PyMOL CGO cylinders between C-alpha atoms (Angstrom):
from pymol import cmd
from pymol.cgo import CYLINDER

trace = [
    CYLINDER, 53.63, -6.99, -64.28, 51.71, -6.52, -61.59, 0.3, 1, 1, 1, 1, 1, 1,
    CYLINDER, 51.71, -6.52, -61.59, 54.81, -4.50, -59.83, 0.3, 1, 1, 1, 1, 1, 1,
    CYLINDER, 54.81, -4.50, -59.83, 54.94, -2.27, -62.97, 0.3, 1, 1, 1, 1, 1, 1,
    CYLINDER, 54.94, -2.27, -62.97, 51.32, -1.97, -63.16, 0.3, 1, 1, 1, 1, 1, 1,
    CYLINDER, 51.32, -1.97, -63.16, 51.07, -0.61, -59.73, 0.3, 1, 1, 1, 1, 1, 1,
    CYLINDER, 51.07, -0.61, -59.73, 54.85, 1.39, -59.96, 0.3, 1, 1, 1, 1, 1, 1,
    CYLINDER, 54.85, 1.39, -59.96, 52.85, 3.22, -63.01, 0.3, 1, 1, 1, 1, 1, 1,
    CYLINDER, 52.85, 3.22, -63.01, 49.66, 3.59, -61.24, 0.3, 1, 1, 1, 1, 1, 1,
    CYLINDER, 49.66, 3.59, -61.24, 51.44, 4.83, -58.29, 0.3, 1, 1, 1, 1, 1, 1,
    CYLINDER, 51.44, 4.83, -58.29, 53.80, 7.07, -60.02, 0.3, 1, 1, 1, 1, 1, 1,
    CYLINDER, 53.80, 7.07, -60.02, 50.70, 8.69, -62.35, 0.3, 1, 1, 1, 1, 1, 1,
    CYLINDER, 50.70, 8.69, -62.35, 48.56, 9.67, -59.85, 0.3, 1, 1, 1, 1, 1, 1,
    CYLINDER, 48.56, 9.67, -59.85, 51.21, 11.17, -57.19, 0.3, 1, 1, 1, 1, 1, 1,
    CYLINDER, 51.21, 11.17, -57.19, 52.82, 13.47, -60.28, 0.3, 1, 1, 1, 1, 1, 1,
    CYLINDER, 52.82, 13.47, -60.28, 48.65, 14.14, -61.58, 0.3, 1, 1, 1, 1, 1, 1,
    CYLINDER, 48.65, 14.14, -61.58, 48.28, 14.74, -57.67, 0.3, 1, 1, 1, 1, 1, 1,
    CYLINDER, 48.28, 14.74, -57.67, 51.59, 17.23, -57.19, 0.3, 1, 1, 1, 1, 1, 1,
    CYLINDER, 51.59, 17.23, -57.19, 51.12, 18.93, -61.05, 0.3, 1, 1, 1, 1, 1, 1,
    CYLINDER, 51.12, 18.93, -61.05, 47.37, 19.50, -60.51, 0.3, 1, 1, 1, 1, 1, 1,
    CYLINDER, 47.37, 19.50, -60.51, 47.51, 20.89, -56.13, 0.3, 1, 1, 1, 1, 1, 1,
    CYLINDER, 47.51, 20.89, -56.13, 50.36, 22.69, -58.05, 0.3, 1, 1, 1, 1, 1, 1,
    CYLINDER, 50.36, 22.69, -58.05, 47.92, 23.99, -60.64, 0.3, 1, 1, 1, 1, 1, 1,
    CYLINDER, 47.92, 23.99, -60.64, 45.07, 24.64, -57.88, 0.3, 1, 1, 1, 1, 1, 1,
    CYLINDER, 45.07, 24.64, -57.88, 47.71, 26.93, -55.49, 0.3, 1, 1, 1, 1, 1, 1,
    CYLINDER, 47.71, 26.93, -55.49, 48.58, 28.83, -58.96, 0.3, 1, 1, 1, 1, 1, 1,
    CYLINDER, 48.58, 28.83, -58.96, 45.22, 29.66, -59.63, 0.3, 1, 1, 1, 1, 1, 1,
    CYLINDER, 45.22, 29.66, -59.63, 44.55, 31.26, -56.33, 0.3, 1, 1, 1, 1, 1, 1,
    CYLINDER, 44.55, 31.26, -56.33, 42.69, 28.74, -54.70, 0.3, 1, 1, 1, 1, 1, 1,
    CYLINDER, 42.69, 28.74, -54.70, 43.19, 28.69, -51.12, 0.3, 1, 1, 1, 1, 1, 1,
    CYLINDER, 43.19, 28.69, -51.12, 40.13, 26.47, -50.15, 0.3, 1, 1, 1, 1, 1, 1,
    CYLINDER, 40.13, 26.47, -50.15, 40.95, 23.30, -48.02, 0.3, 1, 1, 1, 1, 1, 1,
    CYLINDER, 40.95, 23.30, -48.02, 38.04, 21.73, -49.22, 0.3, 1, 1, 1, 1, 1, 1,
    CYLINDER, 38.04, 21.73, -49.22, 38.11, 22.06, -52.52, 0.3, 1, 1, 1, 1, 1, 1,
    CYLINDER, 38.11, 22.06, -52.52, 41.90, 21.12, -52.35, 0.3, 1, 1, 1, 1, 1, 1,
    CYLINDER, 41.90, 21.12, -52.35, 40.55, 18.00, -50.92, 0.3, 1, 1, 1, 1, 1, 1,
    CYLINDER, 40.55, 18.00, -50.92, 37.91, 17.32, -53.24, 0.3, 1, 1, 1, 1, 1, 1,
    CYLINDER, 37.91, 17.32, -53.24, 40.58, 17.79, -55.92, 0.3, 1, 1, 1, 1, 1, 1,
    CYLINDER, 40.58, 17.79, -55.92, 42.49, 15.21, -54.60, 0.3, 1, 1, 1, 1, 1, 1,
    CYLINDER, 42.49, 15.21, -54.60, 40.02, 12.90, -54.14, 0.3, 1, 1, 1, 1, 1, 1,
    CYLINDER, 40.02, 12.90, -54.14, 38.16, 13.72, -57.54, 0.3, 1, 1, 1, 1, 1, 1,
    CYLINDER, 38.16, 13.72, -57.54, 42.01, 12.74, -59.13, 0.3, 1, 1, 1, 1, 1, 1,
    CYLINDER, 42.01, 12.74, -59.13, 42.09, 9.12, -56.61, 0.3, 1, 1, 1, 1, 1, 1,
    CYLINDER, 42.09, 9.12, -56.61, 39.24, 8.16, -58.00, 0.3, 1, 1, 1, 1, 1, 1,
    CYLINDER, 39.24, 8.16, -58.00, 39.87, 9.14, -62.01, 0.3, 1, 1, 1, 1, 1, 1,
    CYLINDER, 39.87, 9.14, -62.01, 43.51, 8.73, -62.27, 0.3, 1, 1, 1, 1, 1, 1,
    CYLINDER, 43.51, 8.73, -62.27, 44.14, 5.38, -61.28, 0.3, 1, 1, 1, 1, 1, 1,
    CYLINDER, 44.14, 5.38, -61.28, 40.71, 4.01, -64.18, 0.3, 1, 1, 1, 1, 1, 1,
    CYLINDER, 40.71, 4.01, -64.18, 42.00, 5.73, -66.52, 0.3, 1, 1, 1, 1, 1, 1,
    CYLINDER, 42.00, 5.73, -66.52, 45.66, 4.94, -66.58, 0.3, 1, 1, 1, 1, 1, 1,
    CYLINDER, 45.66, 4.94, -66.58, 44.30, 1.56, -65.91, 0.3, 1, 1, 1, 1, 1, 1,
    CYLINDER, 44.30, 1.56, -65.91, 42.09, 1.83, -68.95, 0.3, 1, 1, 1, 1, 1, 1,
    CYLINDER, 42.09, 1.83, -68.95, 44.76, 2.94, -71.12, 0.3, 1, 1, 1, 1, 1, 1,
    CYLINDER, 44.76, 2.94, -71.12, 46.75, 0.10, -70.33, 0.3, 1, 1, 1, 1, 1, 1,
    CYLINDER, 46.75, 0.10, -70.33, 44.60, -2.20, -70.65, 0.3, 1, 1, 1, 1, 1, 1,
    CYLINDER, 44.60, -2.20, -70.65, 43.10, -0.67, -74.53, 0.3, 1, 1, 1, 1, 1, 1,
    CYLINDER, 43.10, -0.67, -74.53, 46.62, -0.36, -75.70, 0.3, 1, 1, 1, 1, 1, 1,
    CYLINDER, 46.62, -0.36, -75.70, 48.10, -3.74, -74.71, 0.3, 1, 1, 1, 1, 1, 1,
    CYLINDER, 48.10, -3.74, -74.71, 45.12, -5.64, -76.09, 0.3, 1, 1, 1, 1, 1, 1,
    CYLINDER, 45.12, -5.64, -76.09, 43.21, -3.51, -78.77, 0.3, 1, 1, 1, 1, 1, 1,
    CYLINDER, 43.21, -3.51, -78.77, 45.71, -2.12, -80.76, 0.3, 1, 1, 1, 1, 1, 1,
    CYLINDER, 45.71, -2.12, -80.76, 44.33, 1.22, -81.25, 0.3, 1, 1, 1, 1, 1, 1,
    CYLINDER, 44.33, 1.22, -81.25, 45.64, 3.88, -81.87, 0.3, 1, 1, 1, 1, 1, 1,
    CYLINDER, 45.64, 3.88, -81.87, 47.10, 4.78, -78.39, 0.3, 1, 1, 1, 1, 1, 1,
    CYLINDER, 47.10, 4.78, -78.39, 45.96, 9.01, -78.92, 0.3, 1, 1, 1, 1, 1, 1,
    CYLINDER, 45.96, 9.01, -78.92, 42.38, 7.36, -80.05, 0.3, 1, 1, 1, 1, 1, 1,
    CYLINDER, 42.38, 7.36, -80.05, 42.89, 5.62, -76.56, 0.3, 1, 1, 1, 1, 1, 1,
    CYLINDER, 42.89, 5.62, -76.56, 44.31, 8.37, -74.23, 0.3, 1, 1, 1, 1, 1, 1,
    CYLINDER, 44.31, 8.37, -74.23, 41.43, 11.07, -75.69, 0.3, 1, 1, 1, 1, 1, 1,
    CYLINDER, 41.43, 11.07, -75.69, 38.05, 9.53, -74.68, 0.3, 1, 1, 1, 1, 1, 1,
    CYLINDER, 38.05, 9.53, -74.68, 39.81, 8.60, -71.07, 0.3, 1, 1, 1, 1, 1, 1,
    CYLINDER, 39.81, 8.60, -71.07, 40.93, 12.00, -70.53, 0.3, 1, 1, 1, 1, 1, 1,
    CYLINDER, 40.93, 12.00, -70.53, 37.69, 13.58, -71.27, 0.3, 1, 1, 1, 1, 1, 1,
    CYLINDER, 37.69, 13.58, -71.27, 35.75, 11.06, -69.19, 0.3, 1, 1, 1, 1, 1, 1,
    CYLINDER, 35.75, 11.06, -69.19, 38.15, 12.42, -66.54, 0.3, 1, 1, 1, 1, 1, 1,
    CYLINDER, 38.15, 12.42, -66.54, 37.53, 15.90, -67.32, 0.3, 1, 1, 1, 1, 1, 1,
    CYLINDER, 37.53, 15.90, -67.32, 33.59, 15.38, -67.19, 0.3, 1, 1, 1, 1, 1, 1,
    CYLINDER, 33.59, 15.38, -67.19, 34.05, 13.65, -63.66, 0.3, 1, 1, 1, 1, 1, 1,
    CYLINDER, 34.05, 13.65, -63.66, 36.50, 15.72, -62.24, 0.3, 1, 1, 1, 1, 1, 1,
    CYLINDER, 36.50, 15.72, -62.24, 34.30, 19.22, -63.42, 0.3, 1, 1, 1, 1, 1, 1,
    CYLINDER, 34.30, 19.22, -63.42, 31.55, 17.36, -61.76, 0.3, 1, 1, 1, 1, 1, 1,
    CYLINDER, 31.55, 17.36, -61.76, 32.57, 17.30, -58.82, 0.3, 1, 1, 1, 1, 1, 1,
    CYLINDER, 32.57, 17.30, -58.82, 33.68, 20.55, -58.81, 0.3, 1, 1, 1, 1, 1, 1,
    CYLINDER, 33.68, 20.55, -58.81, 30.30, 21.57, -59.56, 0.3, 1, 1, 1, 1, 1, 1,
    CYLINDER, 30.30, 21.57, -59.56, 28.71, 20.13, -57.16, 0.3, 1, 1, 1, 1, 1, 1,
    CYLINDER, 28.71, 20.13, -57.16, 30.50, 20.01, -54.12, 0.3, 1, 1, 1, 1, 1, 1,
    CYLINDER, 30.50, 20.01, -54.12, 33.45, 22.88, -54.45, 0.3, 1, 1, 1, 1, 1, 1,
    CYLINDER, 33.45, 22.88, -54.45, 32.68, 26.28, -53.47, 0.3, 1, 1, 1, 1, 1, 1,
    CYLINDER, 32.68, 26.28, -53.47, 35.25, 27.83, -55.42, 0.3, 1, 1, 1, 1, 1, 1,
    CYLINDER, 35.25, 27.83, -55.42, 35.15, 26.45, -58.70, 0.3, 1, 1, 1, 1, 1, 1,
    CYLINDER, 35.15, 26.45, -58.70, 33.41, 29.42, -60.72, 0.3, 1, 1, 1, 1, 1, 1,
    CYLINDER, 33.41, 29.42, -60.72, 33.63, 27.00, -63.64, 0.3, 1, 1, 1, 1, 1, 1,
    CYLINDER, 33.63, 27.00, -63.64, 34.21, 23.86, -63.05, 0.3, 1, 1, 1, 1, 1, 1,
    CYLINDER, 34.21, 23.86, -63.05, 34.69, 22.32, -65.76, 0.3, 1, 1, 1, 1, 1, 1,
    CYLINDER, 34.69, 22.32, -65.76, 36.86, 24.81, -67.25, 0.3, 1, 1, 1, 1, 1, 1,
    CYLINDER, 36.86, 24.81, -67.25, 39.16, 24.20, -64.19, 0.3, 1, 1, 1, 1, 1, 1,
    CYLINDER, 39.16, 24.20, -64.19, 39.00, 20.56, -65.05, 0.3, 1, 1, 1, 1, 1, 1,
    CYLINDER, 39.00, 20.56, -65.05, 39.80, 21.32, -68.60, 0.3, 1, 1, 1, 1, 1, 1,
    CYLINDER, 39.80, 21.32, -68.60, 42.74, 23.13, -67.28, 0.3, 1, 1, 1, 1, 1, 1,
    CYLINDER, 42.74, 23.13, -67.28, 44.59, 21.53, -64.78, 0.3, 1, 1, 1, 1, 1, 1,
    CYLINDER, 44.59, 21.53, -64.78, 44.10, 18.60, -66.60, 0.3, 1, 1, 1, 1, 1, 1,
    CYLINDER, 44.10, 18.60, -66.60, 45.75, 20.00, -69.94, 0.3, 1, 1, 1, 1, 1, 1,
    CYLINDER, 45.75, 20.00, -69.94, 48.37, 21.46, -67.30, 0.3, 1, 1, 1, 1, 1, 1,
    CYLINDER, 48.37, 21.46, -67.30, 49.27, 17.86, -65.55, 0.3, 1, 1, 1, 1, 1, 1,
    CYLINDER, 49.27, 17.86, -65.55, 49.05, 16.20, -68.82, 0.3, 1, 1, 1, 1, 1, 1,
    CYLINDER, 49.05, 16.20, -68.82, 51.15, 18.61, -70.98, 0.3, 1, 1, 1, 1, 1, 1,
    CYLINDER, 51.15, 18.61, -70.98, 53.63, 18.68, -68.40, 0.3, 1, 1, 1, 1, 1, 1,
    CYLINDER, 53.63, 18.68, -68.40, 53.91, 14.75, -68.03, 0.3, 1, 1, 1, 1, 1, 1,
    CYLINDER, 53.91, 14.75, -68.03, 54.33, 14.05, -71.58, 0.3, 1, 1, 1, 1, 1, 1,
    CYLINDER, 54.33, 14.05, -71.58, 57.24, 16.81, -70.95, 0.3, 1, 1, 1, 1, 1, 1,
    CYLINDER, 57.24, 16.81, -70.95, 58.66, 14.97, -68.11, 0.3, 1, 1, 1, 1, 1, 1,
    CYLINDER, 58.66, 14.97, -68.11, 58.60, 11.19, -70.56, 0.3, 1, 1, 1, 1, 1, 1,
    CYLINDER, 58.60, 11.19, -70.56, 60.58, 12.95, -72.20, 0.3, 1, 1, 1, 1, 1, 1,
    CYLINDER, 60.58, 12.95, -72.20, 63.26, 13.26, -70.09, 0.3, 1, 1, 1, 1, 1, 1,
    CYLINDER, 63.26, 13.26, -70.09, 62.91, 9.57, -68.68, 0.3, 1, 1, 1, 1, 1, 1,
]
cmd.load_cgo(trace, "trace")
């Protein structure tokens, strides 16, 4: 399970970073420090969310959607907080966080349909 979990964590983080970086650029942002902030915020939140999701799905028997929603909200709030506190170009940091996470989550759901 360790290799499978490590692969899942790495794949999820890699896809999230690629998708949210793309979203950052598509939204017209170009500040390198804010891009670095986005990467660091996702490095902090994504592995924790993925690990907690997998553990809770494995050991609790709860509905997977009921697990995903609070974990995704956690990521949005943490990332939004970092964007607000340290970002330069995030006019509405929590809205940006919601949009970036919704984008990467939605594309991730689409990708899973083909895997």
